[in-house]
C-alpha positions in Angstrom: -25.0 12.3 15.0 -27.4 12.6 12.0 -27.8 9.7 9.6 -27.3 9.9 5.8 -29.4 7.7 3.5 -27.5 6.2 0.6 -27.5 3.3 -1.9 -24.5 1.1 -2.6 -24.8 -1.5 -5.4 -28.5 -1.5 -4.9 -28.4 -1.8 -1.1 -30.2 1.0 0.7 -28.6 1.9 4.0 -28.2 4.7 6.6 -24.8 5.7 7.9 -23.5 8.5 10.1 -22.8 11.8 8.5 -19.2 12.1 7.5 -18.7 8.4 6.8 -16.5 7.7 3.8 -17.7 5.6 0.9 -15.0 3.1 1.8 -16.3 2.6 5.3 -20.0 2.7 4.2 -19.3 -0.1 1.7 -17.5 -2.1 4.4 -20.5 -1.7 6.7 -22.6 -3.2 3.9 -20.2 -6.1 3.4 -18.9 -4.8 0.2 -15.1 -4.9 -0.3 -13.4 -2.0 -2.1 -9.7 -2.7 -2.9 -7.1 -0.2 -1.6 -3.4 -0.1 -1.2 -2.8 3.2 0.7 -5.7 3.1 3.2 -4.9 1.8 6.7 -7.3 1.6 9.6 -4.9 3.2 12.0 -3.8 6.0 9.7 -5.2 9.2 8.2 -6.7 9.3 4.7 -4.1 9.7 2.0 -5.9 8.8 -1.3 -2.5 8.1 -3.0 -3.1 4.8 -4.8 -6.6 5.5 -6.3 -7.3 1.8 -6.5 -10.5 2.5 -4.5 -12.3 4.6 -7.1 -16.1 4.2 -7.4 -18.9 5.6 -9.5 -21.6 7.9 -8.1 -24.6 9.2 -9.9 -24.3 12.9 -10.7 -20.5 12.9 -10.6 -18.6 13.0 -13.9 -15.4 11.6 -12.5 -14.8 8.5 -10.5 -14.4 9.2 -6.8 -11.7 7.9 -4.3 -13.8 5.9 -1.8 -11.4 6.5 1.0 -11.4 10.3 0.7 -15.0 10.9 -0.3 -17.7 11.3 2.4 -21.2 10.1 1.5 -24.0 12.7 1.0 -27.8 12.4 1.3 -29.3 10.3 -1.5 -26.0 9.3 -3.0 -26.2 6.3 -5.3 -22.8 4.5 -5.5 -21.6 1.7 -7.8 -18.4 -0.1 -6.8 -18.2 -2.5 -9.6 -19.4 -0.6 -12.7 -17.6 -1.3 -16.0 -15.6 1.9 -16.0 -14.7 1.4 -12.3 -13.2 -2.0 -13.0 -11.4 -0.7 -16.1 -9.9 2.2 -14.1 -8.7 -0.1 -11.4 -7.1 -2.4 -13.8 -5.4 0.5 -15.6 -4.1 1.8 -12.3 -2.8 -1.6 -11.3 -1.1 -2.0 -14.7 0.7 1.4 -14.3 1.9 0.4 -10.8 3.1 -3.0 -12.0 4.9 -1.4 -15.0 7.3 0.2 -12.5 7.4 -2.8 -10.1 9.9 -5.7 -10.2 8.4 -8.9 -11.6 10.0 -11.2 -9.0 6.9 -12.2 -7.0 8.0 -15.9 -6.7 11.2 -14.8 -5.0 9.9 -11.8 -3.1 10.0 -12.0 0.7 6.3 -10.8 0.7 5.1 -13.4 -1.8 1.8 -14.7 -0.5 1.3 -11.8 1.9 1.7 -8.9 -0.6 -1.4 -6.7 -0.9 -0.4 -5.6 -4.5 -0.1 -9.3 -5.4 -3.5 -10.1 -3.9 -5.3 -7.3 -5.8 -3.5 -8.1 -9.0 -4.7 -11.8 -8.7 -8.2 -10.6 -7.9 -8.3 -8.6 -11.1 -6.7 -11.4 -13.1 -3.8 -9.2 -14.3 -1.8 -11.7 -16.4 -0.7 -9.3 -19.0 0.3 -5.6 -18.9 -0.4 -3.2 -21.7 2.4 -0.8 -20.6 6.2 -1.4 -21.0 8.0 -2.5 -17.9 10.4 0.0 -16.5 12.7 -0.8 -13.5 14.4 2.1 -11.8 17.3 -0.1 -10.8 17.6 1.7 -7.4 20.1 0.1 -4.9 18.8 -1.9 -2.0 19.5 -0.6 1.5 21.1 -3.2 3.8 22.6 -0.7 6.1 20.8 -1.8 9.3 21.0 -5.2 11.0 17.2 -5.8 11.0 15.5 -3.8 8.2 16.0 -4.1 4.4 14.7 -1.5 2.0 14.0 -2.2 -1.7 12.9 1.2 -3.2 12.1 -0.5 -6.5 9.1 -2.1 -4.9 7.8 1.0 -3.3 4.4 2.1 -4.6 4.4 5.5 -2.8 1.4 4.7 -0.7 2.9 6.7 2.2 1.9 4.2 4.9 5.5 3.7 6.2 6.1 7.5 6.4 2.9 8.1 8.4 3.6 5.1 10.7 7.2 6.3 11.4 6.3 10.0 11.7 2.8 10.2 13.3 2.6 6.9 15.2 6.2 6.3 16.3 7.3 9.9 16.3 10.7 8.8 14.9 10.7 10.7 11.6 13.2 8.3 9.9 11.5 8.3 6.5 10.2 11.0 4.2 9.2 11.7 0.6 11.8 13.3 -1.8 11.5 14.7 -5.3 8.4 15.1 -7.4 6.3 13.3 -10.0 7.9 10.2 -11.5 11.1 10.9 -9.5 9.3 10.7 -6.2 10.9 8.4 -3.7 10.5 7.4 -0.1 14.0 8.0 1.4 15.7 8.1 4.9 15.2 11.6 6.4 18.9 12.0 7.0 21.8 10.6 5.0 21.9 8.2 2.2 20.7 5.0 4.0 18.5 4.0 6.9 21.4 3.4 9.3 22.3 7.2 9.1 18.7 8.2 9.9 17.0 8.4 13.3 15.6 4.9 12.7 15.3 2.9 16.0 14.6 -0.4 14.0 11.2 -0.9 15.7 10.0 -2.6 12.6 6.6 -1.0 12.5 7.2 0.3 8.9 7.6 -3.4 7.8 4.1 -4.2 9.0 2.7 -1.0 7.4 4.2 -1.6 4.0 1.7 -3.4 1.6 4.5 -4.7 -0.7 8.1 -5.9 -0.2 9.6 -2.5 -0.3 10.5 -2.7 3.4 11.1 -6.1 5.0 12.9 -7.8 7.9 16.4 -8.9 7.3 16.6 -12.6 6.4 19.2 -14.4 8.4 18.3 -18.0 7.7 21.5 -18.8 5.9 23.6 -17.4 8.7 21.6 -19.5 11.2 22.0 -22.7 9.2 25.8 -22.2 8.9 26.0 -21.6 12.6 24.0 -24.7 13.4 26.3 -26.7 11.1 29.5 -25.3 12.7 30.8 -27.8 15.4 32.8 -25.0 17.1 29.7 -22.9 17.8 26.9 -23.3 20.3 23.6 -21.9 19.1 21.0 -20.9 21.7 
């Protein structure tokens, strides 16, 4: 396979033809933040957090979906790149519940990590919570659609990797939602409760059912034997 000569943040390097900017940067030890990219999934370019600047291009480019070209000069931390990422994060957070301290994914949330990396302490946009109901219909998986950032990772995991097709995307624009493919809740869908969508989700939109309280009550009950 032929090699492409590029420069990223002043680092000259050669990468195989067809390599994405995201992977080329990773090969150079440069981290580009992303929320929708997953090493085991196809490119989606939904979140746009990974935008970069390239000489000769008017618009910022999504690093995950843009292949390098010969002589490309890329900047991953230019001023307008950082400003664009902050704005995108602010827009996502404006529609995201502000309950990080109580969220089941606190400390392991990718959105939380990137927000901390960009020191997002204030948001210029008004907060809007859709107030969508939680889905507690299954014994092992809980869905909180209010925390969904529409990255699409759970859908691809369920459809292409597990071949279950329990999740899909409904509506358009601001009304877009990840929903069970059949019925109103996950229990009515073909879901087999494998839990792979939990691991694919970058936020707390899909999580494992917490049963610590039930366990503690059972342990404290003298009439029950817990094994």
